[in-house]
C-alpha positions as CSV (number, residue, x, y, z in Angstrom):
1,X,0.1,-14.0,-7.6
2,X,0.2,-13.9,-11.4
3,X,3.2,-15.5,-13.1
4,X,5.8,-13.4,-14.7
5,X,5.1,-12.7,-18.4
6,X,8.3,-14.4,-19.4
7,X,7.1,-17.5,-17.5
8,X,3.9,-17.4,-19.5
9,X,5.8,-17.2,-22.8
10,X,8.4,-19.8,-22.2
11,X,6.8,-22.2,-19.7
12,X,3.1,-22.3,-20.6
13,X,3.0,-21.5,-24.4
14,X,6.2,-23.1,-25.7
15,X,7.8,-25.4,-23.1
16,X,11.2,-26.8,-24.0
17,X,11.0,-30.6,-24.6
18,X,13.5,-32.8,-22.9
19,X,16.8,-33.4,-24.7
20,X,17.3,-37.0,-25.9
21,X,19.8,-39.1,-24.0
22,X,22.8,-39.8,-26.3
23,X,24.1,-43.4,-26.7
24,X,27.7,-44.0,-26.0
25,X,29.8,-43.7,-29.1
26,X,27.1,-42.2,-31.2
27,X,26.2,-38.6,-32.0
28,X,22.8,-37.5,-30.7
29,X,20.3,-36.0,-33.2
30,X,20.1,-32.3,-33.4
31,X,16.9,-31.1,-31.7
32,X,14.5,-28.9,-33.6
33,X,11.9,-26.6,-32.0
34,X,9.2,-24.5,-33.5
35,X,10.0,-21.1,-32.2
36,X,11.5,-19.2,-29.3
37,X,15.1,-18.9,-28.2
38,X,15.7,-22.6,-29.3
39,X,14.4,-22.2,-32.8
40,X,17.7,-23.2,-34.5
41,X,19.4,-26.5,-33.8
42,X,22.3,-26.0,-31.4
43,X,25.4,-27.0,-33.5
44,X,27.2,-28.1,-30.4
45,X,24.6,-30.9,-29.8
46,X,25.7,-32.7,-32.9
47,X,29.4,-31.7,-32.9
48,X,30.7,-34.4,-30.5
49,X,29.8,-37.7,-29.1
50,X,29.0,-39.1,-25.7
51,X,29.9,-37.0,-22.7
52,X,32.2,-34.8,-24.8
53,X,29.4,-33.8,-27.1
54,X,27.0,-33.1,-24.2
55,X,29.6,-30.9,-22.5
56,X,30.2,-29.0,-25.7
57,X,26.5,-28.5,-26.2
58,X,26.1,-27.2,-22.6
59,X,29.0,-24.8,-23.0
60,X,27.6,-23.4,-26.2
61,X,24.2,-23.1,-24.8
62,X,25.5,-21.1,-21.8
63,X,27.6,-18.9,-24.1
64,X,24.6,-18.1,-26.4
65,X,22.8,-16.9,-23.3
66,X,25.6,-14.5,-22.5
67,X,26.5,-16.4,-19.3
68,X,29.7,-18.2,-18.1
69,X,29.5,-22.0,-18.1
70,X,29.9,-23.2,-14.5
71,X,32.5,-25.7,-13.5
72,X,31.2,-29.2,-12.9
73,X,29.6,-29.5,-9.5
74,X,29.4,-25.7,-9.0
75,X,26.5,-23.3,-9.3
76,X,26.7,-19.8,-10.6
77,X,26.1,-17.1,-7.9
78,X,22.6,-15.5,-7.9
79,X,22.2,-12.4,-10.0
80,X,22.8,-9.1,-8.2
81,X,19.8,-7.7,-6.4
82,X,18.3,-4.7,-8.2
83,X,17.8,-1.9,-5.7
84,X,15.5,1.1,-6.2
85,X,17.3,4.3,-7.1
86,X,17.9,6.7,-4.2
87,X,15.2,9.3,-3.6
88,X,16.1,12.8,-4.7
89,X,17.0,15.4,-2.1
90,X,17.1,19.1,-1.9
91,X,20.2,21.2,-2.5
92,X,21.5,24.2,-0.5
93,X,20.8,26.5,-3.4
94,X,17.1,25.5,-3.4
95,X,16.8,26.6,0.2
96,X,18.7,29.8,-0.6
97,X,16.5,30.6,-3.6
98,X,13.3,30.4,-1.4
99,X,14.9,32.8,1.0
100,X,15.6,35.3,-1.7
101,X,12.0,35.4,-2.7
102,X,11.1,37.1,0.5
103,X,13.3,40.1,-0.6
104,X,11.3,40.3,-3.9
105,X,7.6,40.4,-2.8
106,X,6.6,40.7,-6.4
107,X,7.9,39.2,-9.7
108,X,9.5,41.7,-12.1
109,X,7.1,43.9,-14.0
110,X,6.7,42.9,-17.6
111,X,8.0,39.4,-16.9
112,X,6.3,36.1,-17.5
113,X,4.6,36.1,-14.0
114,X,1.1,37.7,-14.0
115,X,-0.8,39.0,-11.0
116,X,-3.8,36.8,-10.6
117,X,-5.5,38.2,-7.5
118,X,-4.8,40.4,-4.5
119,X,-7.1,39.8,-1.5
120,X,-6.8,40.1,2.3
121,X,-3.2,41.1,2.0
122,X,-2.3,38.1,-0.2
123,X,-1.0,38.5,-3.7
124,X,-1.0,35.5,-6.0
125,X,1.0,35.4,-9.3
126,X,0.9,32.7,-11.9
127,X,3.0,31.4,-14.7
128,X,1.5,29.4,-17.6
129,X,2.9,26.0,-18.2
130,X,2.3,25.1,-21.9
131,X,2.9,21.3,-21.4
132,X,0.2,20.8,-18.8
133,X,-2.1,23.7,-19.5
134,X,-1.9,24.6,-15.9
135,X,-0.2,27.4,-13.9
136,X,2.7,27.6,-11.4
137,X,1.9,29.9,-8.5
138,X,3.8,32.3,-6.3
139,X,2.0,33.6,-3.2
140,X,3.2,36.5,-1.0
141,X,1.3,37.3,2.2
142,X,1.5,37.5,5.9
143,X,0.1,35.8,9.0
144,X,-0.8,38.3,11.8
145,X,0.0,37.3,15.4
146,X,1.7,34.0,14.2
147,X,5.5,33.9,14.8
148,X,7.5,32.2,12.1
149,X,8.7,29.3,14.3
150,X,5.1,28.6,15.3
151,X,4.0,28.6,11.7
152,X,6.8,26.2,10.7
153,X,5.9,23.9,13.6
154,X,2.2,23.9,12.6
155,X,3.0,23.3,9.0
156,X,5.3,20.3,9.8
157,X,2.9,18.7,12.3
158,X,1.1,16.0,10.3
159,X,-1.1,14.8,13.2
160,X,-2.3,18.3,13.9
161,X,-2.9,18.8,10.2
162,X,-5.6,16.1,10.4
163,X,-7.5,18.2,13.0
164,X,-7.6,21.5,11.1
165,X,-7.5,20.6,7.5
166,X,-11.0,19.2,6.5
167,X,-9.7,17.9,3.2
168,X,-7.3,15.3,4.7
169,X,-8.5,11.8,4.2
170,X,-5.2,10.0,5.1
171,X,-1.9,11.5,6.1
172,X,1.1,9.7,7.5
173,X,4.9,9.5,7.3
174,X,6.9,6.3,6.8
175,X,10.6,5.4,6.3
176,X,11.6,3.6,3.1
177,X,15.2,2.7,2.4
178,X,16.2,5.2,5.2
179,X,14.3,8.1,3.8
180,X,11.2,9.7,5.2
181,X,8.3,9.7,2.8
182,X,4.8,11.2,3.3
183,X,1.6,9.7,2.0
184,X,-1.3,12.1,1.7
185,X,-4.8,11.4,0.4
186,X,-7.0,14.5,-0.3
187,X,-10.8,14.5,-0.4
188,X,-12.3,15.7,-3.6
189,X,-16.0,16.6,-4.0
190,X,-18.3,14.1,-5.7
191,X,-18.2,13.0,-8.5
192,X,-14.4,13.6,-8.7
193,X,-12.1,10.9,-7.4
194,X,-9.8,11.5,-4.4
195,X,-6.2,12.3,-5.1
196,X,-3.2,11.1,-3.3
197,X,0.4,12.2,-3.1
198,X,3.7,10.5,-2.3
199,X,6.4,13.1,-1.5
200,X,9.4,14.0,0.4
201,X,9.9,17.2,2.3
202,X,12.5,19.0,4.4
203,X,12.5,21.9,6.8
204,X,15.5,24.0,7.6
205,X,16.1,27.0,9.8
206,X,18.3,29.3,7.7
207,X,20.6,32.1,8.8
208,X,20.7,34.7,6.1
209,X,22.8,37.8,7.1
210,X,21.5,37.5,10.7
211,X,17.9,36.9,9.6
212,X,16.2,33.7,10.7
213,X,14.1,32.1,7.9
214,X,12.3,28.8,8.1
215,X,12.2,27.1,4.7
216,X,10.1,24.0,3.8
217,X,10.6,22.2,0.5
218,X,8.5,19.4,-0.9
219,X,8.2,17.4,-4.1
220,X,6.6,14.2,-5.3
221,X,8.6,11.0,-5.7
222,X,8.0,7.5,-7.0
223,X,8.3,4.8,-4.3
224,X,7.6,1.2,-5.2
225,X,6.4,0.5,-1.7
226,X,3.6,3.0,-2.2
227,X,1.7,1.7,-5.3
228,X,-1.3,3.5,-6.7
229,X,-4.7,2.5,-5.2
230,X,-7.8,1.6,-7.1
231,X,-10.3,4.5,-7.4
232,X,-7.7,7.1,-6.3
233,X,-5.7,9.3,-8.8
234,X,-2.0,9.6,-8.0
235,X,-0.6,13.1,-8.3
236,X,2.8,12.5,-9.9
237,X,3.8,16.1,-10.4
238,X,3.8,18.2,-7.2
239,X,6.3,20.9,-6.0
240,X,6.1,23.3,-3.2
241,X,8.4,25.8,-1.4
242,X,7.6,27.8,1.7
243,X,9.7,30.5,3.3
244,X,8.7,32.2,6.6
245,X,10.3,35.0,8.6
246,X,9.3,37.6,11.1
247,X,7.4,40.6,9.9
248,X,9.2,42.7,12.6
249,X,6.1,42.6,14.9
250,X,4.2,39.6,16.2
251,X,3.5,38.0,12.9
252,X,5.2,36.4,9.8
253,X,6.0,37.2,6.2
254,X,5.2,34.2,4.0
255,X,6.3,33.2,0.5
256,X,5.0,30.1,-1.2
257,X,5.6,28.5,-4.5
258,X,3.2,25.8,-5.7
259,X,2.6,23.6,-8.7
260,X,0.2,20.7,-8.7
261,X,-1.1,18.6,-11.7
262,X,-4.0,16.7,-10.3
263,X,-4.4,14.6,-13.5
264,X,-7.6,12.8,-14.4
265,X,-10.4,14.6,-16.3
266,X,-10.5,17.8,-14.3
267,X,-10.6,20.8,-16.7
268,X,-7.6,23.1,-16.3
269,X,-9.8,26.1,-15.8
270,X,-11.4,24.5,-12.8
271,X,-8.0,23.6,-11.3
272,X,-6.8,27.2,-11.8
273,X,-10.0,28.6,-10.3
274,X,-9.6,26.4,-7.2
275,X,-6.0,27.7,-6.7
276,X,-7.2,31.3,-7.0
277,X,-9.9,30.8,-4.3
278,X,-8.3,28.1,-2.2
279,X,-4.9,29.7,-1.4
280,X,-6.3,32.6,0.7
281,X,-8.6,30.2,2.4
282,X,-5.7,27.9,3.2
283,X,-3.7,30.7,4.7
284,X,-6.7,31.8,6.8
285,X,-7.2,28.3,8.1
286,X,-3.5,28.0,8.9
287,X,-3.6,31.2,10.8
288,X,-6.4,29.9,12.9
289,X,-4.5,26.6,13.4
290,X,-1.5,28.5,14.7
291,X,-3.6,30.3,17.3
292,X,-5.1,27.0,18.4
293,X,-1.8,25.0,18.3
294,X,-0.6,25.9,21.8
295,X,-3.9,24.7,23.2
296,X,-3.4,21.3,21.8
297,X,0.2,20.8,22.9
């Protein structure tokens, strides 16, 4: 393990020489050092004599460091342990907002959202993000013969996801500081590097005026226990919302919001093209997975 940078500066480059031992009844010479926090002579070292001078010097030295001088024979308590900030959660309003999108299957005409493509009963809208040069997406569609509860179960089942999603390299859930965190590595085609995600998610069954709606929210988080891996690009900006309810028959109505900044050197036009072609394919694969889910239970 490499030493801490402060140890390199103050221990290896400019070590503090030992203080001279004062003679009884005489004032010790004021030490001088070339640089660092001891560059100036400590006035307390020459202010007194014998033990009294040494005690005064120690007290001044502690004070200059912003710390309380300990009583003789006692040690200061260790510094407080720095704990990682709690992971962000999802509010009730975020779940409600996803439910409301099902009642508005298209953004307002003339607004900032633009229709990107309509194919196989799926409509994809996008909103340009000036900061990243990428787009946010809203997807409205349906999954025939897939009840909403089944869709939610398939979407939340990470082990089953490894079976039907060919782009999964690694996917698992762990608990850090009492919170469930998901690690997900996605395969990218050569010569692009794989991407990985560290994110939290939550699924709720909502009751909205007698309607049952399943909502899944997810967003990227920073977890010290999941550091970046060499050769893999960490996706640090990822958000997703999913709302599913019955279509009144045997299938489901689906709303999805998605934003993902994959980073690296991928051109923004390529990312946007992948979203345009990949979303309908993903829904088609998920529909197939729903039909096969009961067979794997």
